[in-house]
DONU-920988 format. One record per residue (C-alpha): chain; residue number from 1; residue in one letter; x, y, z. Coordinates in nm, 4 decimals, m for minus. Each point is the difference from the previous one (the first is absolute). Layout:
<mimars>
   c     k   r          u          v          w
   A   NUM   A          X          Y          Z
...
</mimars>
This chain:
<mimars>
   c     k   r          u          v          w
   A     1   X     0.0028    m0.0009    m0.0004
   A     2   X     0.1087     0.3551    m0.0704
   A     3   X    m0.0722     0.3256     0.1985
   A     4   X     0.0015     0.3587    m0.0990
   A     5   X    m0.0168     0.1269     0.3635
   A     6   X     0.0933    m0.2410     0.2848
   A     7   X    m0.0823     0.2039     0.3112
   A     8   X    m0.2779    m0.2238     0.1342
   A     9   X     0.1679    m0.3334    m0.0134
   A    10   X     0.3232     0.1620     0.1316
   A    11   X    m0.1714     0.1463     0.2911
   A    12   X    m0.1422    m0.3510     0.0862
   A    13   X     0.3535    m0.1507    m0.0414
   A    14   X     0.1409     0.2783     0.2305
   A    15   X    m0.2642    m0.0703     0.2576
   A    16   X     0.0502    m0.3775    m0.0206
   A    17   X     0.3783     0.0491     0.0710
   A    18   X    m0.0831     0.2037     0.3165
   A    19   X     0.0949     0.3349    m0.1390
   A    20   X    m0.1782     0.3233     0.0802
   A    21   X     0.0559     0.3529    m0.1171
   A    22   X     0.3608     0.0080     0.0827
   A    23   X     0.2394     0.0005    m0.2932
   A    24   X     0.3271    m0.2057    m0.0346
   A    25   X     0.2816     0.1104    m0.2201
   A    26   X     0.1097    m0.2124    m0.2916
   A    27   X     0.2053     0.0687    m0.3076
   A    28   X    m0.1921     0.0774    m0.3205
   A    29   X     0.0478    m0.2074    m0.3179
   A    30   X     0.3315     0.0583    m0.1552
   A    31   X     0.0031     0.2073    m0.3334
   A    32   X     0.1551    m0.1496    m0.3062
   A    33   X     0.2053     0.1955    m0.2592
   A    34   X    m0.1617     0.3001    m0.1713
   A    35   X    m0.2052    m0.1290    m0.3012
   A    36   X     0.0169     0.1055    m0.3579
   A    37   X    m0.2531     0.2466    m0.1160
   A    38   X    m0.3573    m0.1244    m0.0431
   A    39   X    m0.1113    m0.0982    m0.3463
   A    40   X    m0.2484     0.2235    m0.1829
   A    41   X    m0.3682    m0.0623     0.0622
   A    42   X    m0.1399    m0.2868    m0.2115
   A    43   X    m0.2411     0.0760    m0.2765
   A    44   X    m0.1848    m0.3258     0.0366
   A    45   X    m0.1250    m0.2081     0.3050
   A    46   X     0.2634    m0.2242     0.1522
   A    47   X    m0.0827    m0.3529     0.1290
   A    48   X     0.1967    m0.0831     0.3115
   A    49   X    m0.0135    m0.3426     0.1610
   A    50   X    m0.0114    m0.0851     0.3673
   A    51   X     0.3366    m0.1801    m0.0438
   A    52   X     0.1613     0.3066    m0.1580
   A    53   X    m0.1210     0.2231     0.2851
   A    54   X     0.1140    m0.2388     0.2714
   A    55   X     0.3540     0.0113    m0.1470
   A    56   X    m0.0142     0.3846     0.0270
   A    57   X    m0.1255    m0.0022     0.3559
   A    58   X     0.2329     0.0455     0.2941
   A    59   X     0.0818    m0.3270     0.1865
   A    60   X     0.1529    m0.0748     0.3330
   A    61   X     0.3515    m0.0220    m0.1551
   A    62   X    m0.0286     0.3624    m0.1078
   A    63   X    m0.0559     0.1274     0.3555
   A    64   X     0.2502     0.0537     0.2773
   A    65   X     0.0381    m0.2578     0.2835
   A    66   X    m0.2541    m0.0143     0.2698
   A    67   X    m0.3122    m0.0226    m0.2214
   A    68   X    m0.2134    m0.3025    m0.0570
   A    69   X    m0.2804    m0.0534    m0.2497
   A    70   X    m0.3531     0.0149     0.1438
   A    71   X    m0.2180    m0.2502    m0.1895
   A    72   X    m0.3284     0.0535     0.1835
   A    73   X    m0.2813     0.0395    m0.2464
   A    74   X    m0.2911     0.2449     0.0464
   A    75   X    m0.3612    m0.1022    m0.0352
   A    76   X    m0.1166     0.1052    m0.3542
   A    77   X    m0.3496     0.0604     0.1271
   A    78   X     0.1042     0.2260     0.2869
   A    79   X    m0.0815     0.3730    m0.0170
   A    80   X     0.1967     0.1454     0.2919
   A    81   X    m0.0256     0.3666    m0.1216
   A    82   X    m0.3193     0.2023     0.0188
   A    83   X    m0.1266     0.3549     0.0216
   A    84   X    m0.3491     0.1589     0.0216
   A    85   X     0.1092     0.2745    m0.2326
   A    86   X    m0.0810    m0.0296    m0.3685
   A    87   X     0.3181     0.2000    m0.0714
   A    88   X     0.2009    m0.2949     0.1219
   A    89   X    m0.1699    m0.2674    m0.2221
   A    90   X     0.2832    m0.0173    m0.2437
   A    91   X     0.2817    m0.0075     0.2608
   A    92   X    m0.1819    m0.2726     0.1987
   A    93   X    m0.0441    m0.2032    m0.3191
   A    94   X     0.3711     0.0249    m0.0726
   A    95   X     0.1107    m0.0792     0.3602
   A    96   X    m0.2229    m0.3068     0.0026
   A    97   X     0.1176    m0.1260    m0.3379
   A    98   X     0.2260    m0.3048    m0.0170
   A    99   X     0.1793     0.1365    m0.3139
   A   100   X     0.0115     0.3270    m0.1924
   A   101   X    m0.3415     0.0665    m0.1714
   A   102   X     0.0342    m0.0729    m0.3592
   A   103   X     0.3060    m0.2177     0.0456
   A   104   X     0.0592    m0.2718    m0.2629
   A   105   X     0.2655    m0.1895     0.2087
   A   106   X     0.0923     0.0607     0.3603
   A   107   X     0.2692    m0.1191     0.2440
   A   108   X     0.1057     0.0982     0.3516
   A   109   X     0.2156    m0.0884     0.2918
   A   110   X     0.0236     0.1139     0.3520
   A   111   X     0.2948    m0.0060     0.2371
   A   112   X     0.0469     0.0818     0.3732
   A   113   X     0.3055     0.1222     0.1901
   A   114   X    m0.1190    m0.1382     0.3294
   A   115   X    m0.2900    m0.0710     0.2245
   A   116   X    m0.0892     0.3693     0.0235
   A   117   X     0.0833     0.0813    m0.3595
   A   118   X     0.0681     0.1695    m0.2263
   A   119   X    m0.2168    m0.1885    m0.2453
   A   120   X     0.0810     0.0882    m0.3606
   A   121   X    m0.2237    m0.1001    m0.2872
   A   122   X     0.0945     0.0003    m0.3594
   A   123   X    m0.2322    m0.0350    m0.2942
   A   124   X     0.0060     0.0138    m0.3862
   A   125   X    m0.3110     0.0272    m0.2140
   A   126   X    m0.0135    m0.0171    m0.3673
   A   127   X    m0.2315     0.2676    m0.1426
   A   128   X     0.0757    m0.0537    m0.3663
   A   129   X     0.0910     0.3561    m0.0875
   A   130   X     0.1842     0.2897     0.1688
   A   131   X    m0.3156     0.2077    m0.0404
   A   132   X    m0.1971    m0.2256     0.2127
   A   133   X     0.2731     0.0084     0.2619
   A   134   X    m0.0105     0.3792     0.0013
   A   135   X    m0.3821     0.0009     0.0208
   A   136   X    m0.0147    m0.2341     0.3047
   A   137   X     0.2757     0.2034     0.1716
   A   138   X    m0.2010     0.3191    m0.0533
   A   139   X    m0.3168    m0.1697     0.1110
   A   140   X     0.1700    m0.1237     0.3140
   A   141   X     0.1246     0.3600     0.0724
   A   142   X    m0.3460     0.1429    m0.0434
   A   143   X    m0.1518    m0.2632     0.2280
   A   144   X     0.2658     0.0747     0.2812
   A   145   X    m0.0737     0.3788    m0.0461
   A   146   X    m0.3712    m0.0518     0.0242
   A   147   X     0.0018    m0.2201     0.3155
   A   148   X     0.1335     0.1264     0.3349
   A   149   X    m0.0493    m0.3165     0.1934
   A   150   X    m0.1095    m0.3689    m0.0159
   A   151   X    m0.0713    m0.2634     0.2516
   A   152   X     0.2011    m0.3171     0.0227
   A   153   X    m0.1686    m0.2998     0.1689
   A   154   X     0.2097    m0.2985     0.1043
   A   155   X    m0.1336    m0.3217     0.1430
   A   156   X     0.0386    m0.0215     0.3699
   A   157   X     0.1465     0.3515     0.0236
   A   158   X    m0.2955     0.2305    m0.0620
   A   159   X     0.0038     0.3036    m0.2319
   A   160   X     0.2618     0.2661    m0.0446
   A   161   X    m0.0598     0.3422    m0.1543
   A   162   X     0.2770     0.0752    m0.2563
   A   163   X     0.0999     0.3444    m0.1115
   A   164   X     0.0640     0.0111    m0.3734
   A   165   X     0.2535     0.2426    m0.1457
   A   166   X     0.2210     0.0455    m0.3106
   A   167   X     0.3747     0.0198     0.0746
   A   168   X     0.3098     0.0692    m0.2093
   A   169   X     0.0706    m0.3004    m0.2253
   A   170   X     0.3487    m0.1517    m0.0546
   A   171   X     0.1108     0.1117    m0.3417
   A   172   X     0.0194    m0.3318    m0.1815
   A   173   X    m0.1963    m0.1277    m0.2897
   A   174   X    m0.2526     0.2101    m0.1981
   A   175   X    m0.2296     0.2447     0.1785
   A   176   X     0.0427    m0.1512     0.3506
   A   177   X    m0.2709     0.0718     0.2544
   A   178   X     0.0130    m0.0778     0.3687
   A   179   X    m0.2419     0.0183     0.2949
   A   180   X    m0.0169    m0.0905     0.3666
   A   181   X    m0.2607    m0.1477     0.2277
   A   182   X     0.0352     0.0667     0.3724
   A   183   X    m0.2088    m0.1476     0.2769
   A   184   X    m0.1576     0.2959     0.1929
   A   185   X    m0.2356    m0.1957     0.2374
   A   186   X    m0.0697    m0.3543     0.0802
   A   187   X     0.2141    m0.2987     0.0810
   A   188   X     0.2650     0.0825    m0.2674
   A   189   X     0.0279     0.3748     0.0844
   A   190   X     0.3479     0.1295    m0.1039
   A   191   X     0.0574    m0.2807    m0.2546
   A   192   X     0.1214     0.1266    m0.3373
   A   193   X    m0.0107    m0.1451    m0.3504
   A   194   X     0.1731     0.1770    m0.2856
   A   195   X    m0.0397    m0.1030    m0.3681
   A   196   X     0.1261     0.1006    m0.3442
   A   197   X    m0.1520    m0.0675    m0.3427
   A   198   X     0.2209     0.0636    m0.3036
   A   199   X     0.0496    m0.1213    m0.3526
   A   200   X     0.2582    m0.1882    m0.2019
   A   201   X    m0.1398     0.0210    m0.3544
   A   202   X    m0.3151    m0.1975    m0.0031
   A   203   X     0.0457    m0.1428     0.3577
   A   204   X    m0.1253     0.1488     0.3297
   A   205   X     0.2586    m0.0394     0.2819
   A   206   X    m0.1457     0.0223     0.3447
   A   207   X     0.1964     0.0042     0.3250
   A   208   X    m0.1460     0.0140     0.3534
   A   209   X     0.1675     0.0309     0.3458
   A   210   X    m0.1764    m0.0770     0.3244
   A   211   X     0.1506     0.0853     0.3335
   A   212   X     0.3131     0.1434    m0.1448
   A   213   X     0.2328     0.2734     0.1159
   A   214   X    m0.0763     0.2315    m0.2821
   A   215   X     0.3151    m0.0654    m0.1938
   A   216   X    m0.0833    m0.3271    m0.1643
   A   217   X    m0.2400     0.1165    m0.2771
   A   218   X     0.2599     0.1862    m0.2024
   A   219   X     0.2492    m0.2883    m0.0187
   A   220   X    m0.2686    m0.2600    m0.0472
   A   221   X    m0.1560     0.1889    m0.2881
   A   222   X     0.3461     0.0514    m0.1683
   A   223   X     0.0731    m0.3646     0.0293
   A   224   X    m0.3394    m0.1062    m0.1421
   A   225   X     0.0074     0.2372    m0.3036
   A   226   X     0.3684    m0.0849    m0.0743
   A   227   X    m0.0594    m0.3699    m0.0156
   A   228   X    m0.3215     0.0312    m0.2024
   A   229   X     0.1810     0.2245    m0.2526
   A   230   X     0.2915    m0.2377    m0.0248
   A   231   X    m0.2029    m0.3191    m0.0331
   A   232   X    m0.3017     0.0942    m0.2033
   A   233   X     0.0533    m0.0001    m0.3720
   A   234   X    m0.0672     0.3517    m0.1520
   A   235   X    m0.3540     0.0258    m0.1128
</mimars>
């Protein structure tokens, strides 16, 4: 199964390990050498396979020591995010999705640096064209701007109100956009989740960090974009 945003299952994993709102330092994924310039936007749709995307996705060997792969699978039918506001309808839909809306092929992996985190999620979604990547990125940005908060419900832990805000995105990939969810009330008050969506030609690259120190997102995004560019054949 693939995930576009992994916050709900990661919170459950964090709770199961006995972690709370405290954050534990861990090294971010190591960046690989600077890639060559991105190829020009394809004129025709590109068909990517799951196997092709899997080769371009970061794996445990690409990360520094101290990380392990978290293979817990979320429930496809679960809808952990909600909001009574119609302005949040699109964002709630995206946060509850198990892959990028419109994705033709999707892969993801999640890693943890310890019992209390950080948890880092990497995903690749084939959108067929760079234009569709840009459209989804813009739609995600509009959804975040329109929705000031959402509610996260976790089994056995109650509901947490999460503040939604756009943040400065790491400058990797095409038109990167980043946002942060912060628990403001409820059992996970103070917990933070930061995420980036960016593009490599016709592929959406998504990176999410839960319970981090605030420094992991930049390096993780650089590593994810660098490998995707290096492995994926130019469209």
